N, C-alpha and C positions, 0 to 999 in steps of 0.2 A: 628399483625397489629391492630392499635387502631380503635374503632368503629367510624363511621362518626358523625360529630357534628350535633346538632339539627338544622334543617332548619326552620327558623321562617317565619311566614306569617305576613303581615302588622297588627300592633296592638298587636301581640302576645308577651308575656313576659315569661321568665324562670329564675329560680334562678341560680346564679353563685356558684360554689363549695365553701364551707365554708373555706377550707384551702388555697384558692388562695389569695395571697397578691398583685401580680402584673399581669396586663394584657396588651396586645397590641391590639389596634384597627387598622385594616387594611381596607382601602377603596380602592377598585379596579375597574378599567374600561378598556375596550378593545382598545380604540383608542389612539395610542402612540403620535399622533400629538397634542393632547389636554391635557393641564395640569389642573387637579382638585386639588384645594388647600384645604387640610383638616384643620378643626378647631374644637375646643372644647370650650364649655361655662360652667363654674361652676355656677350653679344656686341654689338659696335658695328655701325655701318652697313656695315662691311667684313666682317661675319660672323666676326670674330676677337675674342678676349678682350683687354681692355685691359691686364691683367696676370695672372700666375698665380693671384692671389687671387680672380679672377673665376670660378674653377672650384670648384664646391660639391659635395662628396661626403663619404664616411665619414671620411676623414682631415682634411678641411677643411670642417666642417659648416655654415659660415655665410659669406656674402659680407661684405666689409669694412664695408659700411653696414648690415648686418643685414636687408636687404630680402628675401633668399632664404636659406632654411634647410633643411638636410636633417634630418628628424625621426626617421629610423630605419626599421627593418623589423619587422613583426609578423605574427602568424598571423591568418587569418580562417577562417570556416566554408567558404569556397570554395577556400582555398589560402593564399597569402602575399601581402603587399602591402608596398610601400615608399612613403614619403610625403615630399613636399617642400612647404614653405610659401612663398608669395610675397606680400609686401605691395606691391601694385601702386603705391600712392601714394608709396612710399619708394624705388622703383627709380630709380637715377640717370638724369638726362636723357640722358646719353651712351650709355646701354644701349638698343639698339633691339630686341633679341630675347633671350629666355631660352629656350635649347634644353633640352629635357627628355629625358634619356637613361637607359639602363640597361645594365648589363654583367654578365657571369658570369665567375668566376675560372677555372672548368673547364668543358669542354663547350661547347655552343652553344645558341642560342635555338631552333633547330629541334626540339630534344628536349622543349621545354616546352609545345608545343601553342598554345592560344589565349592571347594576351597582351592586356592591357587598360590603357588610359589613361583615367582619370576626372579631370575638373576639377570641384571642388565649392567652394561658398562657405562662409563662416564659420558658417552655420547648418546645414551638412551637406547642403544641396540640390545636386543634380547639375546642372552647367551644360553639360557636353559629355562625350561618350564616344567612344572610338576602339578598336575591336577588330581584331586582326590575327592571322592564322596563317601569314603569308607568310615569316616568318623561316626561314632554313635553316642555313647554316654560320656565320652571324655570331655573334660573341661580345660585340659591343656594338651598341646600337640606339638611334637617335634616334626616340622615339615621336611627339613633337610639339613645338610651340613656342608660346610666348606672345609676341606682338610688337605694336609700335605701328603705327598707320596713322591719319593725319589727327587726331592728338590723342587717339585712343581705343585700347583694347586689344582684340586679337583672339586667337583660338586656331586653330592649324592642325594637322591630322593629317599627319605626315611619313612615318614608316615606312621609314627608311633605315638600313642595317646596315653594320657594319665587321667584317671577319674578324680584324683586328689588335687587338681587345679595347679595354679602357678606355684604355690607353696610346695606341693608334693614333688613337682618336676624339679624345681630348684634344689630341694633337699636331696633328691636322688643323685644329683651331680655334685654334691658336697657343699652347697651354700647353706649357711646358718641363717634362719629366718627368725625375726623378732617382731611380732605384730601386736605387741601391747599397745593399747590406745595412747596417743599423745594428746595433750591439751591443744585444741585448735587455736591458732593465733587470732587475736581480736583486732579487727580492722579499725583504724583510726577514723573517727567521724570527719566529715569535711571541715577543713580549716578555713577560717576567714583570713584575709591577707595579713591582718595584724597579729594573727595567732601562730603563723608558721615559724617554728624555731629556726634559728640560724644553723643549728647542727643538722637540720633536715636536708640541707643542700647536699646532693649526691654528686660526688666527683668520680670520673671514670676509674680512678685507681683505688677508690675505697667503696664503690657501690656494693651493697650487700648482694650476695649471690643466693642461690637456692640453699635451703638448709641441708646439712649433712643427712644422708639416708642410712648411715650405719651408726649404731648407738652402743658399741661395745659388745653386745651379745649377738648381733647379726643384722641382716638387711630388713628394713620395713617394707612390706609389699602393699600395705594399705594406702589407698590414694588419699592425697591431701585435699582438704576443702579448698574451693576456689576463693581467692582473696579479692576483695573489691573495696575501693574507696572512691570518693568523689574529688574532683579537682578543687583547688582553692576557689572560694566564692568571693565576689566583690559586691558589697551590699550598701555602700554609702553614696551611690550616685543619686543626684537630685531629680534626674529625669531619664526616661528610657533612651533618649538620644545620646546620652553620655556613653562612650565606648571605652572599655579598658585598653590601656596601652598594649600593643602587640609585642610579644617576645621576638617574633620574626616579622620585621617591618616589610610592607609592600610598597612603601613610598619610594619612588624613583626607580622601580624595577622596570627595565626595558625588556627587549625581546632577545632572541638568539643566544649568544654565548653568555651575556650578562645574566639572563634569566636562568640558564642552566647552572651557572656557578652559584647563584644565590639559592636556588632550590636544592642543589646537591649539598651545599653547606648546611642547610636547615635539616636535611635528612641525616647527614652524618652526625651532626651535633646531638640531635634527638636520640639517635640510636646509641650514642655513647652515654647519654645521661639516663636513659630509661631501659633498664636491663630486661624486663619482660618483652618490650618491643624489640630489643636487639635479638633476643632468642627467637622471636617469631619471624623476623626478617631473615636472620641467618639460616633458620631451618629451610626457608624457601630457596636459599642459595646453596643448600647442601653443606653448610658450615656447621661445626660443632658448637655446643653450648660452652661459652667461655668468656673471657674478658675481650671486649670488642674495642678496636681503635680504627679510626679512619683518617687518611691523609689526602689532602687536596692538591691537584695540579702537580703531581710528581713527574719529573722528566726522566725518560729512558733514551739511551742511544740506540739508533737503528741505522746502521751504516753511517752515512754522512748527515742524516737528519735526526731530529728529536721527535719522539712520540710521547704525547702527554695524555694519559687517560684522565677521566674526570675525578677519579679517586682510586686510592689503593686501600683495600680492606684487610684488616688483620684480626684474627681471633686466636687467642692462645689459651691453652688448658694444660697445665703442668709443663712438661718439656715439649709438647706438641704445638706446632704453629700452622695455621691455615691462612692462605693469602689469596685474595682475588683482586682482579682489576675491574673497575666499573666504568662503563660507557653510558652516559646519560643524554637523553633527548627530552626536551619539553616542547609544549605547544604542538605545532605541526612538523617539528623536526623529525627527520627520518634516519633510521640507523643505516650505516653504509657497510657493505661487505668488506671493502678494503680496510676500513678502520678496525673492524672486529678481527680480521685475519692478522693485522699488524699486532694487535694486543695478544692474540693467541701465540704468535711467534715469540713475543717478549716473555709471556707466561711460561712457555715451554723452556726457553733459555734460562729463566730465573728459577725454574722448578716450582712455579706457583701452581695452585690447584684449579682455578676456574677463572673464566672471563664472564662477567655478568652484564647484560644489556638491560637498560631501564628506560622505558618510553611510554607514550600513551597507546602504543599498539597492544591490543589484546588478541593474541593468536587464537585461531579457531578451535584448537584442541589443547588439552593439558600437555605440557612438555614440548609442544611445537614452537618453532622459532620464527619470528617475523622476517628474518633474513637468513638465507641459506649460505653456508660457507663451505670451503673445501674440506670434506670430511676427513682427509688425511691429517689435517691440523688438530683433530680432536682425539688423536691416539693417546696423548699424554695429558691433555688439558680439557676440562669440561667447559661447555658453553651453556649458560642458562639465561633465561629471560624473565624479567619481572615487568609488570605494568604498574603505572602510578595508581591505577584503580585497586590493584592488589595491596599496594603499600597502604593506601587509605583504608582499605578493608581491614587490615590487621590492626590499625590504630583504633578504628571504630569498635572492633570486637573486644579489645582490651578495655576500652573506656565504658562500653555498655554492658559487658557480660562478665567482667571480673578478670583478675590476674595481676592487678597493681594494688599494693597495700600501702603506698606512700603518697600522701596528698600532693606533695610538690612534684613528684614524677608524673602523677596524673595530670597536673596543670600543664607541665611542659609538653606532654603528649597532646593534650587538648589544644594548646597553642599551635603545635605543628599541624594538626588537622585543620585548624582555623586558617592557617597559612595556605595549605593545599587547596582548600575550598575557594580561595580567592582567585579570580581569573588571571591575575598577574603572576601567579606562581608557575603557570604553564603546565601544571599537573592536572589536566582536565579529565573529567569523567569521559565515558565513551559517548561522543557527540557527533560523529561524522561517519556517514555510510560510504564514503569514498568517492573518487572522481567519476566512477562509472554509474553512480546511482541514478542520476537524472536520465541518462540515455536508456538504461534498462527499464526504469519506471515508465518512460514514454513508450517504449516498445511493447511493454505488457499491455498498456492501455490501448495501443493501436492493434494489438494482436499479431505483431510481427516478430516477437521474440522467439528465438529457437534455442533449444537446450544446449547445443554445442557452442553457443556464442561465448567467447572468452571473457567478455565483460560480464555476462551473466554468472559465470563461474567465480569471478572475483567478488561480485555482490553476494553470492551464496556463502563464501567464506566470511564476509563481513556480517551476514545474518547470524552465523554461528557465534561469532565474537560478541554480538549483541546479546545472544542468549546466555553466554558465560557472564556477561556484565550483569544481566538481570539476576542470575543466581548469586553472584557476589554481593550485590546490593541487598538482596533479601537475607542472605546469610548474616551479614553485618547487622542488619536491623533486627532480625529475629533471634540471633544467637544460636542457630542450628544450621547444620550443613545442608544447604539447598543445592540440588543437582539438576543440571540440564541433561535429560535422558536422550540418548541416541542409540540406535541399533548397534549391536556388537560389531557387525561387519564394518562399521564406519570408524571404529576406534583407532585402528592402525592404518587406515587408508583414506587420507584426506581427499585425494583425487576422486575416489568413488563417492565420498560424502558430498562433495561440492557438485558432482554431476547429478546426483539424485535430487538435490535441492533445486538446481537449475532446471531440471526436467519438470518438476512439479510447477515451478514458477512459470515456465513456458506453457504448460498444459492448462492450468486453471488460475494462474495469476496470484498464487498465495504462498506465504511462508508459514511454517508451523513450528512451534516449540513446545516441549513437554517439560514442566518443572516439577520435581518431586520434593515436597516439603515435609519433613518429619512431623508426625502426630496430626496430620490432616486426614480427611476422609478419603482423599484420592489425589491423583495427579492433576495439576493445573495446566490446562492446554491453552496456549495463546496462538491465535491464527490471524495473520495480517493479510487482508485481501486487497491487493493493489488495484484491482479492477473496480471494486465498489468503494474504495477509500474507507474501509471499515476495519477496526480491530475487534475480533471476537474472543472473549475469554469464557471458558467453560470448565465445569467439573462434574464428574459423575459419581454417584454414591449409591450404595445398596439401600433398599427400603427395609423397614422392619419385617421380620419373617413371621409375624403373628399379628392378629387383629384384622379388621376389615380394611379395604382400600381407603375408605373415608378416614379411618383413624390414622393410616399411614400418611395421608396428605396433611392431616392436622399436625402430626409429629414434625413434619418438615416445616410447615408454616411457622410454628412456634419458635423455630431456630433462626428465622429470617426476619426478626422484628425490625432491624435497621436497614435491611436490603432495599434497594430502589424498586419501585413497582414495575419498572420496565424490564426487569430480569425475566427471561423466558424459563418456564418450568415445563420440562418434558417428563412424562411418566411412561414407563415401559411395563407392559402387563405380561403375565405368565402365558396368556393365550397367544400363540405364535402370530406375529404380524400386527398385534394390537398396541397402538401407541396413542398418546394425546399430548397436546402442547398448548399452553395458555400463558399470558403474562401474569406475573406474580400479583399485580393489583386485582386482576380478574379472579384469581384463585382465592385471594384473601376475602373478596366480597362473596364468592360462591364456591366453596371447596368442591362441590359436586361437579363443577365444570370440567374437572379432569377425569371424572369417573363415570358420568352419565353415559349410558349406551355402550359401555365397554364391558367385556367379559373377562373373567380371570382376576387375579390379584396383582397389584403393583409390585414389581420385583426390584425396580431401580428408578432413580431420578437423575436427570441431567439438568443443570442450571447453566444458563448462558446469558451473557450481556454483551451488547455491541457498543462500541465507542467510535467517535470520529477519528480518522487516521490522518496524521500530518503527512505531507508529501515532500517537504523540503529535505535537502541532503543533510544539513547540519543546523546548528542554532538551538534555540530552546523552545519557544512558544509553538511554532507550527512545524517542527521537524518530525520526520518519521520516527526517529529514536525516542524523542520526548513523548510522542503519543503512545507508542508501545509500552514505554516504561510507566507512564501515568495510568494507562488502562490496567496493567498488571497489578500495580500497587492498589488501585481503587477496588478492583474486583476481589483481591485477596482480603482487604480490610473489611469490606461490607458484606461479602458473601461467603468466602471460604473460611475465614478465621472463626466465625461463630458455630460452624457445623461440627457436630459430633456423631460418631457412629452409634447405631442402635445398640443398646445394652439391655437384654431381657431382664425382667425382674427375677429376683432370686426365687427358687422353687419354694412353695409354701409347705409348711410342716402340716402333716395331717393331724386332725384332732385325735388326741389320745385320751381315752377315759381312764383315769387312774383307778387302780383296783381298790375295792372296799377294804378299809383297814380290818384286820383280824384281831379278835380279842385274845 
């Protein structure tokens, strides 16, 4: 296990390792309902930008030379994070300091609690960390800076705030801001197939990119509206059985290498044609926003043999070029250490940036790899992993929640997703609990499972992968970042995490997951009880803090109009140790069934529903994964989604008697 990174205090600085070429800056905060926008400013010796283009943020995600890139915002188990990538060897000589900042559009940093700045290398190792809770009324904050001294790079913790927001911060460093409103682009309505103009066909070399963010007078910091259009619609079929022709045919697709080649080709061609999808996938691989190209089955010499990765990925922006090697597995294909290490050797020799593995494996934690390699090979080249579930997730997010304003591109992406959803693509969702599932399941039932069993530890990791899969599915469906919540101590210690899950499984035969969904009344807890073959879903919510207990019960029932009658309703009272529980059908018929004979006022409710649990390792109908997924979806839709927190009525104005008019 690697040693912990240095924890910096405000004003402290330390050197970065001399052999580090690339670093990622991660700004983290605990509040999921607030978005912190990360930014970077490339400053000269006078601590001012050379031009407005040296301000890197959401509207201008890359410096002119490509050395500093804004990679976006994502959810973590601890809250939220924003990421900036810096290629130290490419930072222009005239840039002395890269200031690392964050800003909020509404409110201030004082409401967010603890803020964190992490500096990590290409292999994911933490190099430095700065934690602060000093922010108060500031709406923009410089967390730290990367700067040169005597020919080497150092990192300093700064912790300085601005009450004038992102605009004020940027202006103080010499950036010209122009936030005059622009006319929002009008999305084209969905085109029918006979309405699509020939000129709408988007070619990789002419595809429109993001609109310029500078307009003569300065940089626009106002966020652009989300663009959304519908794919081309086919309306002339005479019967529902008529199926439109597929852009990516599944006819004749075999297994193994043929399947991998077909699915890889579909991915690369879609990524070349649909620019918003390219930006989403490239961001997950650590690539810049730019013109994307992919090449299939490229051969490289390695001694007396040839090494052939599934694809070579290229992204160019100005004079800067990013290159990655892609290794793809479909179906039950497993990534191999020797293959990945061969690609890492080639990438190092060719001075490429990254090796990306893509398979149906969903690692248990963000940033974790399904295959461990010799870490010495990661000194110059990064290794990243994507799952096919994540690729499908990005496609669904764009199609369902905006980001594509071209009907033809939307249709191409919809066809790619249609291809992935077909079993012959080999890009399956998470459907297999692994080869140890049956043995562990039977040991739980017999009471013979022990926490230290290596098979139990493997199944524990698979359970966390399933939880990540649930969060991804809900994120794509709902359009908000759904997080799987784990204790902080498990974030960087997968072995401890697996041991804790296996210990609980051996003790009471159950798995538990907590999912945090924005704008819901509470966390959704999913408990799979292997001994009773039941999946239990529950959510707790605070009761109104005014009115009688009877009125509080009525308030809850009115929100559960479509919920099944078998949902259990538990009420917790202010009198210590006083609780009651009834089925929803019973409470609907007699609301007093929850309150009769109880003292005190109801302070909270817990709603729980039980579902049959499948016990098969894989498959669809009777599998463990399918039953947990179905239970989660059903409970969210019928119970969680309609619930709203109590909002007290506005205070009433006292009657004021107007004075008598005077003559």
